[in-house]
C-alpha positions in Angstrom: 0.0 0.0 0.0 1.4 3.4 -1.0 0.2 6.1 1.3 0.7 9.9 0.8 0.2 12.6 3.5 -0.9 16.0 2.3 0.0 18.5 5.0 -1.5 22.0 5.2 1.3 23.7 7.2 -0.9 26.6 8.3 -4.2 24.9 9.2 -5.5 25.6 12.7 -2.4 27.6 13.6 -0.8 24.4 14.9 2.9 23.5 14.9 3.3 20.5 12.7 7.1 20.3 12.9 7.1 16.9 14.6 4.5 15.3 12.3 7.0 14.0 9.7 8.9 12.1 12.3 5.7 10.6 13.8 4.6 9.6 10.3 7.9 8.1 9.2 8.4 6.2 12.4 4.9 4.7 12.4 5.1 3.8 8.7 8.5 2.3 9.1 7.5 0.2 12.1 4.6 -1.2 10.1 6.5 -1.7 6.8 4.4 0.8 4.9 5.6 3.2 2.2 4.5 6.7 3.2 5.4 9.9 1.5 4.8 13.5 2.6 3.9 16.6 0.5 2.8 20.1 1.6 0.2 22.5 0.3 1.4 26.0 -0.7 -1.9 27.8 -1.7 -5.6 27.5 -1.7 -6.9 24.4 -3.7 -3.4 23.0 -3.8 -4.5 20.0 -1.7 -7.0 19.0 -4.5 -4.3 19.3 -7.1 -2.0 17.2 -5.1 -4.6 14.5 -4.5 -5.2 14.2 -8.2 -1.5 13.9 -8.9 -1.0 11.3 -6.1 -3.8 9.1 -7.4 -2.3 9.3 -10.9 1.0 8.1 -9.3 -0.6 5.1 -7.8 -1.2 6.1 -4.2 -4.1 4.0 -2.8 -4.5 6.0 0.5 -4.3 9.7 0.7 -4.1 11.4 4.2 -5.4 14.9 4.6 -3.6 16.7 7.4 -5.4 19.9 8.3 -8.8 21.2 9.0 -12.2 20.6 7.4 -11.4 22.8 4.5 -8.2 20.8 3.6 -10.1 17.6 4.1 -12.9 18.8 1.8 -10.3 19.6 -0.9 -8.9 16.1 -0.8 -12.1 14.3 -0.3 -13.9 15.8 -3.2 -11.2 14.4 -5.5 -11.6 10.9 -4.1 -15.4 10.7 -4.4 -16.2 7.7 -6.7 -12.6 6.6 -6.8 -10.8 3.5 -5.4 -8.4 5.6 -3.4 -9.1 5.9 0.3 -9.2 9.1 2.4 -7.6 9.2 5.8 -7.6 12.2 8.2 -5.1 13.8 10.6 -7.2 16.5 12.3 -5.2 19.7 12.6 -7.9 22.4 12.2 -9.9 24.7 14.4 -13.2 22.7 14.5 -12.4 19.2 13.1 -16.0 18.5 12.6 -15.6 15.4 10.3 -12.9 13.8 12.3 -14.9 14.3 15.5 -18.0 12.8 14.0 -16.0 9.8 12.8 -14.3 9.3 16.2 -10.8 9.9 14.7 -8.3 10.8 17.5 -7.3 14.5 17.8 -3.8 13.7 18.9 -1.3 13.3 16.0 0.4 10.0 17.0 -3.0 8.2 17.5 -4.4 9.7 14.4 -1.4 8.6 12.3 -1.9 5.1 13.6 -5.5 5.1 12.5 -4.6 6.6 9.1 -2.0 3.9 8.4 -3.5 0.8 10.0 -7.3 1.0 10.1 -9.5 -0.2 7.2 -11.8 2.1 5.3 -15.5 2.3 5.2 -17.8 3.9 2.7 -19.6 7.2 3.6 -21.9 9.6 1.8 -20.9 12.7 -0.1 -23.2 15.7 -0.5 -23.3 18.5 -3.0 -24.6 22.1 -2.9 -24.9 23.6 -6.5 -22.3 21.1 -7.6 -19.8 21.8 -4.8 -19.0 18.8 -2.6 -19.3 18.9 1.2 -19.0 16.1 3.8 -20.0 17.7 7.1 -22.5 20.6 6.8 -23.5 23.3 4.4 -26.0 26.1 4.9 -27.4 29.6 4.7 -28.4 32.3 7.1 -26.7 33.4 10.3 -24.1 30.7 10.4 -23.1 31.4 6.8 -22.7 35.1 7.6 -20.6 34.1 10.7 -18.5 31.7 8.6 -17.6 34.5 6.2 -16.9 37.0 9.1 -14.8 34.4 10.9 -12.7 33.9 7.7 -12.0 37.6 7.8 -11.0 37.6 11.5 -7.4 37.9 12.4 -7.4 34.7 14.6 -9.0 31.3 14.6 -10.5 29.1 17.3 -13.8 28.8 19.2 -13.2 32.0 21.2 -12.9 34.1 18.0 -16.0 32.4 16.5 -18.0 33.1 19.6 -17.0 36.8 19.6 -18.0 37.2 16.0 -21.3 35.4 16.5 -22.2 37.6 19.5 -21.3 40.8 17.7 -23.5 39.9 14.6 -26.4 38.4 16.5 -28.1 41.6 17.5 -28.6 43.0 14.1 -29.4 39.8 12.2 -32.9 39.4 10.9 -34.5 36.1 9.8 -35.0 35.6 6.1 -37.7 34.0 4.0 -37.0 30.7 2.4 -38.9 28.1 0.4 -37.5 24.6 1.1 -38.3 21.6 -1.0 -37.4 18.2 0.5 -38.0 15.2 -1.8 -40.9 17.0 -3.4 -42.5 18.4 -0.3 -42.5 22.2 -0.1 -42.1 24.3 3.1 -42.2 28.1 3.5 -40.2 29.2 6.5 -38.8 32.4 8.0 -35.5 31.2 9.3 -32.5 32.4 11.3 -30.4 29.8 9.7 -30.8 26.6 7.7 -28.1 23.9 7.9 -28.0 20.8 5.7 -26.1 18.2 7.6 -24.4 15.1 6.3 -22.5 14.7 9.5 -23.7 15.6 13.0 -21.7 18.7 13.9 -20.1 21.9 12.9 -17.0 21.1 14.8 -15.7 21.6 18.4 -18.5 19.2 19.4 -21.3 21.7 18.5 -24.0 19.2 17.3 -26.3 20.9 14.9 -27.9 17.6 13.8 -27.2 14.9 16.4 -29.0 12.2 14.5 -27.2 12.8 11.2 -25.4 9.7 9.9 -22.7 9.7 7.2 -23.7 6.2 6.1 -27.5 6.4 5.8 -27.9 8.2 2.4 -30.0 10.9 4.0 -29.4 14.6 4.8 -30.8 16.4 7.8 -32.2 19.9 7.0 -32.1 21.9 10.3 -34.3 25.0 10.3 -33.7 27.4 13.2 -36.1 30.3 13.8 -35.0 33.5 15.4 -34.5 32.9 19.1 -34.5 35.6 21.7 -31.2 36.6 23.2 -32.2 35.3 26.6 -32.5 31.8 25.1 -29.1 31.9 23.4 -27.1 30.2 26.2 -29.6 27.5 26.6 -29.7 26.9 22.9 -25.9 26.7 22.8 -25.9 24.2 25.6 -28.4 22.0 23.8 -26.0 21.9 20.8 -23.1 20.7 22.9 -25.3 18.2 24.8 -26.7 16.7 21.6 -30.2 17.9 22.5 -30.9 20.6 19.9 -33.9 18.6 18.5 -35.7 19.4 21.8 -35.5 23.1 21.2 -38.8 24.9 20.3 -36.8 26.9 17.8 -35.6 23.9 15.8 -37.3 21.9 13.0 -35.5 19.0 11.3 -36.6 17.6 8.0 -34.8 14.6 6.5 -34.5 13.8 2.8 -32.2 13.1 -0.2 -32.9 15.9 -2.6 -33.3 19.5 -1.3 -33.9 22.8 -2.9 -33.5 26.1 -0.9 -34.9 29.2 -2.6 -34.2 32.7 -1.2 -34.9 36.2 -2.3 -31.3 37.1 -3.4 -27.8 35.9 -3.8 -26.2 35.6 -0.4 -23.6 33.9 1.8 -23.3 30.1 2.1 -20.9 27.8 4.0 -19.7 24.3 3.3 -17.5 22.3 5.6 -16.5 25.5 7.4 -15.5 27.3 4.2 -17.3 30.6 3.3 -18.7 31.5 0.0 -21.6 33.1 -1.9 -24.2 31.4 -4.2 -27.4 32.5 -6.0 -31.0 32.5 -5.1 -31.6 28.8 -5.7 -29.5 26.1 -4.0 -29.8 22.5 -5.1 -28.5 20.0 -2.6 -28.2 16.3 -3.0 -26.5 13.2 -1.5 -24.4 10.6 -3.2 -24.6 7.6 -0.9 -21.6 5.4 -0.2 -19.4 7.2 -2.6 -16.2 7.9 -0.6 -13.9 5.5 1.2 -12.8 6.9 4.6 -10.4 5.4 7.1 -11.6 5.6 10.7 
């Protein structure tokens, strides 16, 4: 088995100087050929993944945050090559959902020694995501967070609190497997996996292997309810909130009044009025 590690040297603001030694020692001890490459720019991980597959690598390890993992994973959908993950980001939503260790030595062992399983991929207007994608308040915060000078949960919380007071719910028409819903929503998250990251569970019942997406509609909640709502997310009890509705399905359309922000796997962006979201079951091999 030829294994390649794609390391994003700046993800999560974490020092990765010791990672090559950990990788080489673990690979050598288990008689595995492992090679290491580094990203140098945005979307470089995707380019490297394509090149490595062409060179015959059968397992490609994404070392970084959910954005880096997304870049690699989207190239592996429908391919024989396997994805493994060394979580080195701010939230590590996909790794946490899959139970991959957050410490590098243990994660490297999993990446090199565990078998793979098939999981679902999802798409929003043709863009692949594996954890969550959405619109509304969390999409706004994702874009503001990307512009912030620092990363981490503390920065995210500060940005969210600052924007909360002025944010107004927006009108959406949501179609799930042919059933239409009109909603005024604070945010809508489509979840393939259960959490945003940092163990904030937006869709506790979401399953990467069930071929179904969870559409989480959150109405505007009063400020006084904010702490209780946040607590429910971390306790996996968000479905009990009176401000939450979850609709499950395979083919989703979200219509809104204008082009606006979106997010996918923690990455910010903008898309048009109509968002087409679908799931591609059992299309990606992941090691966990």
